[in-house]
N, C-alpha and C positions, 0 to 999 in steps of 0.2 A: 503493501499499499504506500500509494506517496505522499509523501508530506510537503502541500504547495500551500504556500501564502501567497494571495492576490493582492496586490497594492493598486487598488483604482473605484471607478465609476459607480455609483449605485442612483440608477432613475426607475421613475415611475413611465412604460410605453403609453402614449394614449392613441391606437393605432383607428384610422379613418379608411377604411373601404372604398374606392371607387371604380368605376368604369375607364376613367385616362383620367388623367392628371391633370389638374386646371392651368389652365393657359394666366399670364399675368394680368390683375386685376377681373379674373375671373372667375365666377361662381357656380358652385355644382352639388346634385342633388348627391353624400355617398348613397351606398346601400349598406355599409353597419358600421357599429363604433364599439370598441372594447378598450380594454385595460388591461395593460400585461405587465410582474414584475423587471426590469432590464438594467440597463446603464453597462458598459462594455467589461467592468470590471463583475459585477456582483455574477453576470451572465456567464466570464467564463470562473468563475467557482462555483456557478452549481454544475455547468459541463465538466467538470474533473472531477467534484463530489461524485454524482449520479456513476460517473463510471470506474469509481473505485479508489481516486483522491481520497488522503483525510485533507480537508480542507479549513485555512484560518485567511476572515480578511478581515482589511485595512481600508477604513472607508468612513465617508464619512452620509450621513440624512438631517433632514430637516425635523424639528416638534413641533410635528405634524400627522396627520391620519396615513400620509403617503409613504411618513419615514417610519410610522409604527411595522404598517403591513408590509413593509420590506424585510426590516429586521426580521419581525416573524415567520417571513417565507424561507430567507437564508438559513436560517434553525430548522426549518423543517426537514431540510436538504439535508441537515446534519453538519453545518456550517458552524467555527466556532465566529461568532461577533461582538468575542469580547471589547474585540480592538473596533467595533463599529461603533465610530461616536455621533454624539448631538451639532449639527452644526447652527449659529443666527438663524442665517439663511434656507429655507426652504429646502423640501428634500429637488432634488436636480429631474429635471422630466426630458422627454424625446416623443416629439412631435411625430407620426409617423404616418404616413400614406401610400398606401401600395393597390397595385392596379394588377393585374395579370401577373401576379407574382412575382413584379417591381416592386421597387421603392422607392420615397425620398423622405428623408428627417433633415428634421432641426433638432438641435438639442439645448436644450439649457440647462448648463448645471448647478446653479444654485450650491446647495452644499456643498456638492465635489469640490467648489472651488475653494473650500476655506480645507480641503485634506493639503497640513501642512509638514514640512520635514520632522518637526517636533512630534508628530502622530506618529512615525517610519520608528525616531528611541521608544516612544513611549511601546512598542512590540519588540522590542530586540530580545522575547523568552521567544516568540513567535519567527523570527528571525535565526536564532541561535539551533531550533530546532525543524528544520524546515529545509527538503530537499532540495527544491527549486522553486525564485521568486519569479510570479510574473507578477509583469506592469503593461499601462497601454498610457493614452497619455488624453486621456478625459479630467485626468487631476492634473493640479498645477505642472511644470517642466520640473521646479524646482525640487519639488517631491518625489519625482520619479529619479529624481538622478542622486538623491539623496539614499534614495533604497537602494541603487547601486553601487553605490559605493560599498552602503553598509553590508549588502552583500559578496563584493569581493572581499572585505575586509574578513569575512568570516570561509570564505572562498567557496560560497553556494552559487549553482548557475544565475543566470539573473536570464530570461527572459522577455524582451520587449515586443511588444506587440503596436505600432506607432500608428495609429489611428486615432483621434482625426490625424491627418499627415502635417508635420513638420519640418523646415529643414532640423537633424543632429547633426551636435559640436561633436568634434572631435574627444574627447574624452566621455560621453556619453557609448559611443559607438565603440569604445574600446573595453569599456566595463559589461558591455550585455555579446551573453555568451551565443544567443541566435534572437536575432532580429528574424519576424512574420511576416511583412509586409504581404498588398497586393502589385504589380508591377503598376500603379501610380505612386503609391506613398515608398514603398523601392526609390524612385524617381527620387521625391520631393527629399526623402531623409537622408539621402545621399549629395542632391542638389545637382543629380544629373539627367541627361535623355532616357524615356523611356524605353527609346530603344538599345539602350544600354545594357541593359539586366541581364545581360548574359554574361557579358564580359564582369560585373561586380558581383554576381553569384561567382565566376571561377577565383578573383581577387580575393576569395573570404571562406574557402573551403571549413564546410562545414556549421558555418556562423549567421547564413541568410536562408531560411526557407517561404522560397517568394507563392502567395496562391493566386490561383489563377482560376475560381469561380469551377465550374460544371467538370475545367480538362483538366483539375488536379493540383499538383506543387511541385515546380524547379528548384534544386538545392546543387551545389556540388559537392562532388566526393572529396576525397579527403587525397584525391592524386589530379585536383582540380578539374575535374571530368564533368560536365552538365549529366544529373541524374533528372527524368522528369517519372515521377509515381501520377497515375492516372489517375482521375475522380471513377466516381459511381457512375452509371445512369437509372434519376427516378424522376418519378413524378415527383416537383415544385406546384408548393399551395405556398407556402414565403419564406423567403430567403436572410431575413433580418436577420436569424441568430447563429446561421451557416459558422462565418468569419469565428465567431466566439465560441462555438460549439469545436473548432478546430480549434484555437489555440490551449480552452482547457484540456481538450485529447491530449494534443500533444505534450504537454506537462503532465497530464496523468503519467501516460506513455514513456518518457525518457530513458525512463533506465534500460527499453527495451532493445535502444539503438534508435540511433537515426531514421533509417529504414524502416523497418517495423509501426515505430511511431508514427509516422506520413502515412503506413499505409492508414493506422487503425485512426486518424486523424479522419481521414478522406471518409472512409465508413462514418466516421460518426455524422464529420457535416455534412455527405451526403442522406443522413437519416430524419438530419433535423432538419431540413427545408421540406419534408414531406407532411408536416403537421404544421397547425398555426403556433405563433409567438414566438419571441429571442429563445424563451428559457421552453413554452409551453413542448416545442419541437424535440427537444435534447434525450439525447438516450438513456438509456444504462448500458449497464456495463452486460448486464442476460442481450439484450433486443441487440445490442452492436457483437455483441457474440455471433448472435443469430443470426442477423443478417450477410458477415463475413461469412459463414460458413458457406450461405448459400450462392455467396461470388464464386468459389474455388468448383 
C-alpha cells in the first residue's frame, strides 16, 4: 500500500450540461445541473485512495457548507484530513460546462489560495511517513515549491501535475521527480514549442510522463528513446476527471515501475470517463483489475 501525500486544491464542482457551448453574450437552456466534489488535489487524492493507496490530504476549505461537505467526502474515501484546515475565504469552486463529452471550466480558487508554506511545515509528520508527494498548481506556486523542497530534504519522490499550466522555474524543475503534463502544459511549463515535446522528453528520461488523452502517454526510457503507452478505447461520458485519475493512479502504482504504473494509470483514466463526475467516475482497485484483465 503506497503512502501518498497530496498537496492541492479542494473545490466543489458545479456542472451544467448543454447541447452546445454558449457563444459570447449568448444565453442557452441547459439540460441538467449537478454538484460534485472536485479540485485537482482532492480528485487525485480520491483516485489514489480508491486504488489502494493510504492517502493524506493537505489543503484548505472555507467555513461554509461546501467546505464541510468536501471534508466529509474525503473522510468517507478513507483519506486522512487532519491537515485540511479552514481558511478565511469560501471553499473553492469550479464552474463546468459539459457538452458532447467535452468540457469548459472556470475555477475560483477561494480557500485554496490560502494554502501556505506554513501549512506544509505543520504537516511534517505526513511528509516524513510518505512514499510519494503529489502536487498540482491550483494552490499557490510558493507553497508547491516549498513542498518540493521538503520532499527533497526527506529524499521523497515529488510528482507535479503542472495544471493549470504556468512556466516553471529551474529550481522547481530540478526538484520534480516526475512531471505529468499534457502537450500544451509541457510547452508552457518548459517555455518551448508544443512541437518540441519529443526532444524535451528525451532530455529528461523517466522524468516526464506526457499525457495525450485517449492516445495514452509518452515518456522517454532510460536510454532516451521514446516510449508510447497507448490508451484504452471506451465510450466517453464525461472526461472531467480523467487527468486527475491518471495522476492519482500513477502515484498509487509507482512502486511497480514506470511501465506498469503508466499502464494501470491509463486503464484507470479510461474507466473514469465512462461515468459522470470527476470523482464519481474514478474506479476502485477491483474495477481496474477486472477491466485490465478483460483487455488482455
